[in-house]
N, C-alpha and C positions, 0 to 999 in steps of 0.2 A: 439913200439915196437913189436907185438902180428905181425906187416908182418916178421919180423926176425924172432922171432920162428917157424912162420910156415918153414920161409925159410930155416931154418936151419933143424929142424924137413926133409920136405921133402931131403934134402941132403943127412942127414940120411942113409934113407931109400934109396933113389938111391946109395950107399955107399952099403946098405946090401946087395942087387940085385946084386949089380956090381961083392958081392966078391961070392957070391953064386951062381950065374951065375945063376939068376933066370929071364928068360924072362916075364915084367913089363903084368899086364895081360889085359890092352886095351893098344892100338898105341897113342901114344901123342891127335894127333887130338881128336879124340874120349873122351879121357878123359879131353880135357879142353872142350868142348864140351858139357858132363856129370856136371860141376863141375860149365860152366857157367848155364846148367839147373837148378843146386842146393841152386843158390844167385838165382836167377828169381821166382825158387819157394818159398825160402821165403822172399823174399820181397810182393809178389804176396799175402797170408793171409790180412797179414793187408788192403795193399790197399783196397780188395774185401770188407775186413771186416767194412771200416769206408767207403765206397761207401753204403753198404748195411745199418748200422746207421744211413748215413744221408739222407738217403727215409725214411726209420721208420718212422710214424708219434710219436711213443711213444720215439724219443730218444731225444724227446726236453729237454731242461735242467729245463726251467721254464715252467709254465705251461698259456696259450694267455692271454692279459690283461683280458678282462672280466669275468676270472674265478681265477682272481689273489684278495685278501681280501684287502680290503679301510689299507690306510698308517691313520697312528694315527692320522694325521692331519686332513685326510678325515676325522679320524670316529667323530673324537670332532663338523665338521661344523655339519658334518647333525644330530647332539644330539643336538646342540641351534636350 
C-alpha cells in the first residue's frame, strides 16, 4: 500500500511541476542515484551497529559459564 501512496504522491508532484512549468530540481538519473544513496545509508547504520556490537565483549547476553551462579540442584549437591 505504501508503494501506491508513494507513486501517487510522485505523480501529483510531477503534475504540479508541469502545471507551474517548473523544471525538475535534478535530472532523473541524478535524483535516482541520490535516492539510492539514501536507501543504502538508511540500511548501513543498523548493519554497522550490529557488526560493532558483535565484536564488543560487553555485547554478550549471558556471562561466561565460569561466572554463572550454580543451579539449585548443584547447590544442594555441594551442601551434602
